[in-house]
VOBA-1610 file (N, C-alpha, C; in pm, whole numbers, padded with zeros to 5 digits, always signed):
BEGIN
Met+01770+06641-08470Met+01839+06512-08468Met+01850+06463-08321Gln+01851+06327-08309Gln+01856+06273-08176Gln+02000+06234-08144Arg+02030+06212-08026Arg+02160+06177-07982Arg+02156+06035-07931Ala+02259+05952-07965Ala+02263+05812-07922Ala+02336+05821-07779Ala+02329+05708-07706Ala+02385+05698-07579Ala+02531+05734-07585Ser+02601+05704-07693Ser+02740+05734-07702Ser+02769+05884-07730Gly+02660+05956-07757Gly+02677+06102-07787Gly+02679+06135-07934Ala+02682+06035-08017Ala+02684+06052-08164Ala+02543+06097-08210Thr+02537+06181-08314Thr+02411+06220-08362Thr+02355+06110-08457Leu+02229+06083-08436Leu+02157+05989-08518Leu+02085+06050-08631Asp+02104+06006-08748Asp+02037+06060-08874Asp+01909+05982-08889Pro+01794+06054-08888Pro+01665+05987-08903Pro+01660+05904-09036Glu+01720+05955-09142Glu+01710+05879-09271Glu+01794+05753-09252Leu+01912+05752-09191Leu+01993+05638-09166Leu+01918+05541-09079Asn+01846+05588-08982Asn+01768+05493-08890Asn+01661+05429-08976Glu+01603+05500-09069Glu+01493+05438-09148Glu+01559+05330-09236Leu+01675+05361-09297Leu+01746+05257-09375Leu+01779+05135-09287Arg+01833+05163-09172Arg+01863+05056-09078Arg+01735+04970-09045Arg+01625+05038-09020Arg+01503+04965-08988Arg+01465+04873-09110Glu+01471+04925-09230Glu+01440+04842-09347Glu+01537+04722-09361Phe+01663+04752-09334Phe+01763+04641-09340Phe+01729+04529-09237Leu+01693+04579-09114Leu+01661+04484-09009Leu+01536+04399-09036Val+01443+04461-09100Val+01317+04389-09144Val+01356+04281-09246Glu+01440+04316-09340Glu+01489+04215-09441Glu+01582+04112-09374Ala+01662+04152-09284Ala+01748+04056-09210Ala+01659+03958-09130Glu+01554+04005-09068Glu+01465+03915-08993Glu+01397+03809-09089Glu+01363+03858-09203Glu+01302+03763-09301Glu+01415+03654-09343Lys+01528+03696-09364Lys+01638+03605-09400Lys+01666+03507-09292Val+01665+03554-09168Val+01680+03462-09054Val+01566+03363-09041Arg+01441+03407-09067Arg+01332+03317-09065Arg+01348+03212-09173Glu+01394+03254-09295Glu+01413+03158-09403Glu+01530+03058-09366Met+01630+03105-09301Met+01736+03016-09250Met+01682+02913-09157Gln+01596+02957-09062Gln+01544+02862-08965Gln+01453+02759-09032Thr+01380+02804-09130Thr+01291+02709-09203Thr+01386+02605-09274Ala+01493+02650-09332Ala+01581+02562-09400Ala+01644+02462-09302Leu+01677+02511-09181Leu+01733+02416-09085Leu+01634+02319-09029Asp+01505+02361-09025Asp+01400+02274-08973Asp+01358+02170-09072Gly+01385+02199-09205Gly+01347+02104-09310Gly+01452+02010-09346Asp+01444+01960-09466Asp+01541+01865-09525Asp+01676+01939-09546Arg+01778+01898-09480Arg+01908+01964-09496Arg+01986+01906-09615Asn+01932+01927-09731Asn+02006+01881-09847Asn+02105+01983-09891Leu+02182+01949-09990Leu+02288+02042-10032Leu+02233+02172-10088Asp+02118+02172-10159Asp+02061+02295-10208Asp+02017+02383-10088Ala+01964+02329-09987Ala+01919+02406-09870Ala+02043+02464-09797Leu+02148+02386-09785Leu+02271+02440-09726Leu+02335+02551-09812His+02328+02540-09940His+02378+02648-10027His+02291+02769-10013Arg+02168+02760-10002Arg+02077+02869-09977Arg+02109+02935-09845Leu+02129+02854-09749Leu+02160+02907-09613Leu+02298+02985-09615Ala+02389+02934-09681Ala+02518+02997-09698Ala+02501+03134-09770Tyr+02417+03132-09874Tyr+02391+03256-09951Tyr+02332+03363-09869Leu+02232+03325-09789Leu+02169+03416-09698Leu+02268+03472-09598Ala+02351+03388-09539Ala+02448+03426-09442Ala+02544+03526-09505His+02587+03497-09628His+02681+03583-09703His+02624+03722-09721Gln+02495+03730-09753Gln+02426+03857-09770Gln+02431+03933-09643Leu+02399+03869-09532Leu+02396+03942-09402Leu+02534+03979-09359Lys+02629+03899-09394Lys+02769+03931-09355Lys+02813+04062-09425Gly+02780+04082-09552Gly+02820+04196-09620Gly+02741+04321-09582Ser+02609+04304-09570Ser+02529+04422-09550Ser+02524+04464-09400Gly+02545+04371-09311Gly+02537+04403-09165Gly+02642+04510-09129Gly+02764+04486-09172Gly+02868+04585-09145Gly+02839+04723-09206Ser+02777+04725-09323Ser+02750+04845-09396Ser+02659+04936-09317Tyr+02570+04874-09237Tyr+02476+04953-09156Tyr+02526+04973-09016Gly+02650+04934-08990Gly+02704+04953-08857Gly+02673+04836-08759Tyr+02634+04731-08805Tyr+02601+04615-08725Tyr+02708+04505-08735Gln+02824+04534-08669Gln+02937+04440-08681Gln+02901+04304-08628Arg+02829+04298-08522Arg+02797+04163-08463Arg+02713+04076-08561Ile+02620+04138-08628Ile+02539+04069-08727Ile+02632+04020-08837Ser+02722+04104-08883Ser+02814+04069-08988Ser+02905+03956-08948Ser+02963+03967-08820Ser+03058+03856-08777Ser+02984+03728-08751Asp+02866+03732-08691Asp+02791+03614-08669Asp+02755+03544-08807Ala+02711+03625-08906Ala+02681+03570-09032Ala+02808+03515-09101Ala+02924+03573-09082Ala+03049+03523-09136Ala+03083+03393-09073Glu+03065+03376-08944Glu+03094+03246-08874Glu+02991+03135-08923Leu+02867+03180-08944Leu+02766+03091-08994Leu+02806+03040-09131Glu+02838+03135-09221Glu+02878+03096-09363Glu+03001+03002-09353Lys+03094+03030-09270Lys+03214+02943-09259Lys+03180+02801-09217Ala+03085+02794-09110Ala+03045+02664-09062Ala+02971+02585-09161Ile+02884+02649-09246Ile+02807+02583-09353Ile+02906+02533-09453Glu+02998+02610-09494Glu+03094+02569-09600Glu+03185+02453-09551Thr+03222+02447-09424Thr+03289+02339-09368Thr+03205+02212-09368Leu+03079+02227-09337Leu+02986+02114-09333Leu+02968+02057-09475Thr+02945+02147-09569Thr+02920+02100-09711Thr+03043+02043-09777Asp+03162+02077-09727Asp+03284+02024-09785Asp+03333+01900-09723Gly+03271+01860-09608Gly+03322+01737-09542Gly+03205+01643-09506Pro+03235+01543-09424Pro+03136+01453-09380Pro+03038+01505-09282Pro+02927+01454-09264Pro+02828+01506-09168Pro+02890+01517-09030Asp+02860+01625-08966Asp+02929+01653-08830Asp+02823+01717-08742Gln+02775+01648-08637Gln+02674+01698-08553Gln+02716+01828-08480Arg+02852+01838-08447Arg+02894+01959-08383Arg+02873+02083-08472Leu+02903+02066-08599Leu+02890+02174-08692Leu+02744+02217-08710Glu+02665+02109-08717Glu+02516+02137-08725Glu+02463+02216-08611Thr+02510+02177-08486Thr+02467+02246-08365Thr+02523+02390-08368Lys+02648+02405-08416Lys+02708+02538-08424Lys+02627+02631-08522Ile+02591+02568-08632Ile+02503+02642-08730Ile+02378+02691-08669Gln+02307+02604-08594Gln+02181+02641-08528Gln+02208+02752-08425Gln+02317+02745-08355Gln+02348+02846-08257Gln+02372+02982-08316His+02439+02984-08438His+02463+03108-08507His+02335+03173-08557Val+02241+03088-08599Val+02112+03139-08644Val+02033+03199-08524Val+02041+03129-08411Val+01971+03179-08287Val+02041+03320-08247Ser+02164+03321-08259Ser+02238+03446-08218Ser+02207+03552-08316Leu+02203+03533-08444Leu+02163+03636-08539Leu+02018+03687-08514Arg+01934+03589-08483Arg+01790+03633-08457Arg+01789+03731-08334Ala+01859+03692-08228Ala+01861+03768-08109Ala+01915+03910-08133Glu+02031+03909-08209Glu+02095+04044-08234Glu+02004+04130-08319Ile+01943+04068-08422Ile+01847+04148-08506Ile+01731+04199-08421Asp+01678+04111-08335Asp+01565+04161-08249Asp+01604+04280-08164Arg+01727+04267-08104Arg+01779+04370-08010Arg+01797+04504-08093Arg+01858+04492-08213Arg+01884+04612-08289Arg+01757+04669-08337Ser+01661+04588-08372Ser+01527+04638-08424Ser+01458+04723-08316Lys+01462+04676-08192Lys+01410+04750-08082Lys+01479+04884-08059Glu+01616+04889-08072Glu+01687+05011-08064Glu+01643+05109-08173Val+01636+05069-08295Val+01604+05152-08407Val+01455+05201-08386Ala+01369+05112-08350Ala+01227+05154-08333Ala+01219+05268-08224Ala+01300+05251-08123Ala+01296+05350-08010Ala+01348+05486-08061Ala+01442+05484-08158Ala+01506+05606-08203Ala+01417+05678-08311Leu+01322+05606-08373Leu+01247+05666-08483Leu+01138+05760-08426
//
């Protein structure tokens, strides 16, 4: 078994599960970006919220609290936007959350790849 920088033992099977989660998370973030780049109708926003909700729940399960919290903030911003009038600040915030998620997933993917 390998040791993490914190001294904790890394389980190769857990690392493989994390790698699989991160691959799926990357696909979800790509779909989110596609939704943001396209027509932002109500269906697209609901799909975006659904994807964020999935990442919110599963991110923490794999030990990725930042992915989970960024996804929670994204979901909250989308719900606020869909419940109210158009708001450019919220749309900008949504885009920032997607960029943040992508960066965190990329960073974690590199960590897991190095550990395998």
